C-alpha positions as CSV (number, residue, x, y, z in Angstrom):
1,M,106.1,127.3,77.6
2,S,108.4,131.0,78.0
3,Q,109.5,132.4,75.0
4,K,113.0,132.0,76.0
5,S,111.8,127.9,76.2
6,L,110.2,128.1,72.8
7,L,112.9,130.3,70.9
8,A,115.3,127.1,72.2
9,C,112.6,124.2,71.1
10,L,113.1,125.8,68.1
11,G,117.0,126.2,67.4
12,C,116.5,123.0,68.6
13,S,114.7,121.7,65.8
14,L,116.6,124.0,62.9
15,F,120.0,122.6,64.9
16,W,118.9,119.1,64.5
17,L,117.4,119.2,60.7
18,A,120.2,120.7,59.6
19,A,122.6,117.7,61.6
20,S,119.9,114.9,59.5
21,C,120.7,116.5,56.3
22,S,124.8,115.8,56.8
23,T,125.3,113.4,59.3
24,P,124.5,110.2,60.9
25,S,123.1,111.3,63.9
26,T,119.4,111.9,64.7
27,D,116.7,113.5,66.6
28,T,115.0,115.0,69.6
29,T,114.1,118.3,70.4
30,T,114.7,120.9,73.7
31,G,112.1,121.3,77.1
32,S,109.3,118.9,76.2
33,G,109.4,117.7,72.8
34,G,110.2,114.7,71.0
35,K,112.8,113.4,68.6
36,G,113.4,112.7,64.9
37,G,115.6,110.9,62.5
38,S,118.0,112.1,60.2
39,A,117.6,112.4,56.4
40,T,121.0,110.2,55.6
41,G,119.2,107.0,57.9
42,E,120.6,107.3,61.2
43,G,117.5,108.9,63.1
44,G,114.6,108.5,65.0
45,N,112.9,107.7,68.1
46,R,113.5,105.5,71.1
47,G,113.0,102.7,73.3
48,S,111.8,99.3,73.3
49,G,110.3,98.0,77.3
50,G,109.1,94.0,76.8
51,Q,104.6,93.2,76.8
52,T,102.0,94.6,79.4
53,G,100.9,92.4,81.1
54,G,97.5,92.4,80.5
55,S,95.3,95.3,79.6
56,I,95.8,97.7,82.7
57,G,95.9,96.2,84.8
58,S,93.7,93.1,84.4
59,G,94.0,90.5,86.3
60,G,91.9,88.0,85.5
61,S,88.2,88.7,84.0
62,G,87.3,91.1,87.0
63,Q,85.6,89.5,90.4
64,T,83.3,87.1,89.0
65,G,84.0,83.9,90.4
66,G,81.6,82.7,87.5
67,S,78.2,82.5,88.0
68,V,76.6,82.7,91.4
69,G,77.0,79.0,93.3
70,S,77.1,77.3,90.3
71,G,79.8,74.6,90.0
72,G,79.5,74.2,86.4
73,A,78.6,70.0,85.3
74,L,79.7,67.6,86.7
75,G,83.4,67.2,86.5
76,S,84.3,70.2,85.2
77,G,85.6,72.3,88.2
78,G,82.6,75.1,87.6
79,R,83.7,78.9,88.3
80,G,84.0,79.0,91.8
81,G,81.2,81.0,92.9
82,T,80.4,84.3,94.2
83,T,81.1,83.4,97.3
84,A,84.3,81.1,96.7
85,T,83.2,77.8,97.3
86,G,82.9,76.0,94.2
87,G,79.6,75.0,94.3
88,T,76.1,75.8,96.7
89,S,77.4,73.5,99.4
90,G,81.3,73.1,97.9
91,S,80.8,70.5,95.6
92,G,81.3,71.9,92.5
93,G,79.9,68.7,90.7
94,T,80.9,65.7,92.1
95,I,83.4,65.0,95.1
96,G,86.6,66.5,94.4
97,S,86.0,68.5,91.1
98,G,84.9,71.9,91.2
99,G,84.7,72.0,95.3
100,S,86.7,73.1,97.3
101,G,90.3,72.4,95.6
102,T,89.7,73.5,92.1
103,G,87.5,76.9,91.3
104,G,86.8,76.5,95.2
105,T,88.0,77.8,98.5
106,S,91.5,77.2,97.7
107,S,92.5,80.2,95.1
108,G,89.8,80.4,92.6
109,G,91.6,77.3,90.2
110,T,95.5,76.3,91.3
111,T,96.1,74.5,88.3
112,G,95.4,77.0,85.2
113,R,91.6,78.6,85.7
114,G,89.3,77.5,88.5
115,G,87.0,80.4,87.0
116,T,87.7,83.6,85.0
117,G,88.3,85.0,87.9
118,G,88.4,83.0,91.1
119,S,87.5,84.4,94.7
120,G,87.0,87.9,94.1
121,T,90.7,88.6,93.7
122,G,92.1,87.8,89.9
123,G,95.4,89.7,90.6
124,N,98.0,88.9,92.9
125,G,98.8,85.2,91.8
126,T,95.0,83.7,92.1
127,G,92.7,84.2,89.3
128,G,94.1,81.6,87.9
129,N,98.0,81.5,87.1
130,A,97.1,81.1,83.5
131,T,95.2,83.1,83.2
132,G,95.2,86.7,84.6
133,G,96.9,85.3,87.1
134,S,101.0,84.8,86.9
135,G,101.7,84.4,83.5
136,T,99.7,87.7,82.9
137,G,99.9,91.0,85.1
138,G,100.3,88.8,87.6
139,T,103.1,88.2,90.4
140,N,105.7,86.4,87.5
141,S,105.2,90.3,85.1
142,G,103.7,93.5,85.8
143,G,107.8,93.8,88.4
144,T,110.7,93.8,87.4
145,T,110.1,92.3,83.4
146,G,106.8,93.1,82.2
147,R,104.2,95.5,83.0
148,G,101.4,94.6,85.9
149,G,98.9,97.1,83.8
150,T,99.1,101.1,83.7
151,T,98.6,101.9,87.4
152,G,101.0,99.5,88.8
153,T,98.2,96.8,89.5
154,G,97.7,93.6,87.5
155,G,100.2,92.2,89.5
156,N,101.1,92.5,93.4
157,S,99.5,95.6,94.7
158,T,102.4,97.8,93.3
159,G,102.7,96.1,89.9
160,G,105.3,94.5,91.0
161,S,107.3,93.9,94.4
162,P,107.8,96.8,96.3
163,G,111.3,97.9,96.5
164,A,112.6,94.9,93.8
165,N,115.3,96.0,92.7
166,Q,115.3,99.4,93.8
167,P,118.6,101.0,93.3
168,P,121.3,102.8,96.4
169,P,119.7,106.2,96.8
170,I,122.1,108.8,95.0
171,T,124.8,110.6,97.5
172,N,126.8,112.7,94.6
173,G,124.8,112.8,91.4
174,M,124.9,115.7,88.8
175,S,122.1,118.3,88.3
176,G,119.6,117.6,85.6
177,W,116.3,117.5,84.5
178,A,113.4,115.3,82.1
179,S,111.2,116.6,79.3
180,R,108.7,114.7,77.2
181,Y,108.8,112.7,73.6
182,W,106.9,110.3,71.8
183,D,107.3,111.0,67.6
184,C,107.1,107.0,66.4
185,C,110.2,107.3,64.7
186,K,112.9,105.3,64.2
187,P,115.2,105.6,67.4
188,A,119.2,106.8,66.7
189,C,120.4,103.4,68.0
190,G,118.2,101.5,65.7
191,W,122.3,101.3,63.4
192,K,124.5,99.6,63.2
193,A,126.4,103.0,63.2
194,N,125.5,104.2,66.4
195,V,125.8,101.1,68.4
196,S,129.4,100.4,70.2
197,H,129.4,96.7,70.5
198,G,126.2,94.3,70.1
199,N,122.7,94.5,67.7
200,P,121.0,98.1,67.7
201,M,117.6,98.3,69.0
202,M,115.0,97.5,66.8
203,S,112.5,98.6,65.2
204,C,108.9,97.9,63.7
205,D,106.2,98.1,61.3
206,M,103.2,100.5,60.9
207,S,101.4,97.7,62.7
208,N,104.0,97.3,65.5
209,N,104.9,94.2,64.2
210,S,109.0,93.7,65.2
211,L,111.2,94.4,62.3
212,G,113.7,91.6,64.3
213,G,116.9,91.7,62.3
214,N,116.4,94.5,59.4
215,Y,118.6,97.3,60.7
216,D,118.4,98.9,57.9
217,A,115.1,99.5,57.5
218,K,114.7,102.6,56.7
219,N,113.8,105.6,59.1
220,S,109.1,105.8,59.1
221,C,110.3,109.7,59.8
222,E,112.5,109.9,56.0
223,N,110.0,109.5,53.2
224,G,108.9,106.5,52.4
225,G,110.4,104.7,55.3
226,T,108.8,101.7,57.0
227,A,110.7,101.5,60.2
228,F,108.7,103.1,63.3
229,M,108.8,103.2,67.1
230,C,108.0,99.7,68.6
231,W,104.8,100.8,71.2
232,S,106.9,98.3,74.0
233,G,109.3,101.3,74.5
234,S,106.9,102.7,76.8
235,P,107.6,103.4,80.6
236,W,106.5,101.4,83.2
237,Q,106.4,100.8,86.9
238,V,108.1,97.9,89.0
239,S,107.5,99.6,92.5
240,S,105.6,102.8,94.1
241,T,109.1,104.2,93.6
242,L,110.5,103.1,91.0
243,S,110.3,102.9,87.6
244,Y,112.4,102.2,83.8
245,G,111.9,103.7,80.8
246,F,114.3,104.9,78.0
247,A,115.5,107.9,76.8
248,A,117.0,110.5,74.3
249,A,120.2,112.3,76.0
250,S,123.4,114.2,74.1
251,G,126.9,114.9,74.7
252,G,128.9,113.0,77.5
253,N,125.7,111.0,78.4
254,Y,124.6,109.9,74.7
255,A,126.0,106.2,74.7
256,C,123.3,104.4,73.0
257,G,122.4,101.7,75.3
258,R,123.9,103.3,78.4
259,C,121.9,103.8,81.8
260,Y,121.3,105.9,84.2
261,Q,119.6,106.7,87.0
262,I,118.0,109.5,87.9
263,Q,116.4,110.5,91.3
264,F,113.3,113.2,91.2
265,T,113.9,116.2,93.7
266,G,110.1,117.7,93.6
267,T,110.5,120.7,91.9
268,N,110.1,120.9,88.1
269,N,111.8,123.1,85.7
270,T,109.0,124.9,83.4
271,N,109.7,128.3,83.2
272,G,113.0,128.3,85.2
273,D,110.1,128.9,88.8
274,H,111.2,125.2,90.1
275,K,107.5,124.2,91.6
276,G,107.0,121.7,93.5
277,V,106.5,118.3,92.2
278,P,105.3,116.4,95.0
279,A,103.8,113.3,92.9
280,L,107.4,112.4,92.1
281,S,109.3,113.6,95.3
282,G,111.8,110.7,96.3
283,K,110.9,108.3,93.2
284,T,113.8,107.0,91.0
285,M,114.0,105.9,87.6
286,I,116.3,103.7,85.0
287,V,116.2,104.4,82.1
288,Q,118.2,103.5,79.2
289,V,119.7,105.5,76.6
290,I,117.9,104.8,73.0
291,N,118.5,109.1,71.2
292,N,120.1,111.6,70.3
293,G,119.6,115.1,69.3
294,G,119.2,118.6,70.3
295,V,118.6,118.2,74.1
296,Q,120.7,119.9,76.7
297,S,123.8,118.4,78.5
298,N,121.7,117.4,81.6
299,Q,118.8,117.3,79.8
300,F,117.0,112.9,79.2
301,D,113.9,113.2,77.3
302,I,111.9,110.7,78.6
303,L,109.6,108.2,75.9
304,I,106.5,108.7,77.4
305,P,103.5,108.0,74.5
306,G,101.4,111.5,74.3
307,G,104.7,113.2,75.4
308,G,104.3,115.6,72.0
309,V,105.5,114.4,68.9
310,G,108.6,117.2,67.9
311,A,110.0,118.0,65.1
312,L,109.6,114.9,62.7
313,N,106.8,113.5,63.9
314,G,106.0,110.0,62.3
315,C,102.7,109.2,64.4
316,S,100.2,111.2,62.3
317,K,101.7,108.7,59.3
318,Q,101.4,105.7,61.1
319,W,97.9,106.3,63.2
320,G,96.7,108.8,60.6
321,S,96.1,112.2,60.5
322,G,92.8,112.3,62.4
323,T,94.2,111.2,65.7
324,D,94.8,114.2,68.4
325,L,98.5,113.8,69.3
326,G,98.4,117.3,71.6
327,T,100.7,119.6,71.8
328,Q,103.9,119.3,69.1
329,Y,106.1,119.9,72.3
330,G,104.1,119.0,75.4
331,G,102.2,116.7,74.1
332,Y,98.6,116.0,76.4
333,L,99.8,117.4,79.1
334,A,100.4,121.0,77.2
335,E,96.7,121.0,74.9
336,C,94.9,120.7,78.2
337,N,97.2,123.4,80.6
338,G,97.9,120.8,82.9
339,D,93.8,119.4,83.5
340,S,95.2,115.2,84.4
341,S,91.9,114.1,83.6
342,C,91.3,115.9,80.3
343,V,94.7,114.1,79.8
344,Q,93.3,110.7,80.5
345,Q,90.1,110.9,78.1
346,K,93.0,112.3,75.6
347,C,94.9,109.1,76.5
348,Q,92.5,106.6,75.7
349,A,90.6,107.8,73.0
350,A,93.8,108.2,71.1
351,F,95.3,104.5,72.6
352,G,92.2,102.5,73.9
353,N,93.0,99.9,71.2
354,R,96.6,100.2,71.9
355,P,97.5,98.6,75.0
356,Q,100.8,99.1,75.7
357,L,100.8,103.3,74.2
358,L,97.4,103.0,76.8
359,S,100.0,101.5,79.3
360,G,102.4,104.2,79.2
361,C,99.9,106.9,78.8
362,M,98.1,106.1,82.2
363,W,101.9,105.3,83.8
364,F,102.7,109.0,83.7
365,L,99.4,110.4,85.2
366,D,99.7,107.8,87.9
367,W,103.5,106.7,88.7
368,Y,105.0,110.1,87.5
369,G,102.2,112.1,89.1
370,G,101.7,113.6,85.4
371,S,104.9,116.0,86.3
372,N,105.6,119.2,84.0
373,N,109.8,119.0,83.3
374,P,110.8,117.9,86.7
375,D,114.3,118.6,88.0
376,F,116.8,115.8,89.3
377,T,119.7,114.2,89.6
378,Y,121.6,111.1,87.9
379,Q,124.4,109.2,88.2
380,K,125.5,106.7,85.5
381,I,125.0,102.5,86.7
382,A,124.6,99.3,85.5
383,C,121.9,98.4,83.0
384,P,118.9,96.4,84.6
385,S,118.0,93.1,82.7
386,A,114.7,94.2,82.5
387,L,115.7,97.1,80.2
388,T,118.4,95.4,78.1
389,Q,116.3,93.0,77.1
390,A,113.7,95.1,76.3
391,S,115.5,97.5,74.3
392,G,117.7,94.4,72.5
393,L,120.7,97.2,73.1
394,A,123.6,95.9,75.4
395,D,125.1,98.0,78.2
396,G,126.7,100.7,76.6
397,G,130.0,101.7,79.5
């Protein structure tokens, strides 16, 4: 970060902290920073998303299909066999059970399991429709309403049907840029006073249990606060060219629940040099505004685990001071000087037992390409139902 950017971040932090002592608004910081909550109980962090489709793209317990050629006990349906025959000769037990109909050559179990992975796929729809298939991380999740794994697998080949819900390209949008943060604080839009209609965004307790309708729970980033950002606020991939997520905004772009389409240009805003970020060029993201703070009028601070804890840092309180949270502004990417292997290791170390956060951290490397402060054009659009259902916030208009 340049001296100018650092001074801007410090200015934003001072601005935010001053605001938090007087009015019911909240947090965020400029650059690649984070948000916060006000001392008056109006602040916090952002976003809610939905459940992941299994841990990091699993779709069944992995291409085993059971013990080799076993077929299981008589009448049991067996495991399917490694050659998908359901037994040494396609029987899998007595005739009509565990043979070619279930756990065998058809699909690895059409009625629910068919073995632990079916005929070596365990991804898009096979491997048992009830486990690792369309129920979790299969064709019905891992897409528009779920996750489908951190790299877009575990569902159809991209974590959702390619092109699903893809909005038309922006033709006359505004210019902007994206920073990132995850500070664990309750979002500004989690307070009734900041929402024009409908319910505020739900918060969670320290263990990520939803606080439901307890919208008055004090922000965890204040002394004695118990309300944290829910881990489901992580961004997720809908297709190879579309993702959903949550963000903070300011000025005319800030309205709790409002959604924006952002279309990445392939350059970035770091130090004003606009270097190329080809991994994002032409991709689209739809974000719902769930927080505000000291970001610029054309800046969206996207909620990304490992993106930086910002000025308030509720994460040390939630996960313990021993957790590596990366650089205060910029998170793991800044701490690793852009080394993606280093970022991946830090994601695994911090979030290995927190699948929703790990999914979002890996999304940053995979779909987002580890891009630092990318440029985009943007426009206001109607919110997809997947975002409003995930956050609990109605479209802010």
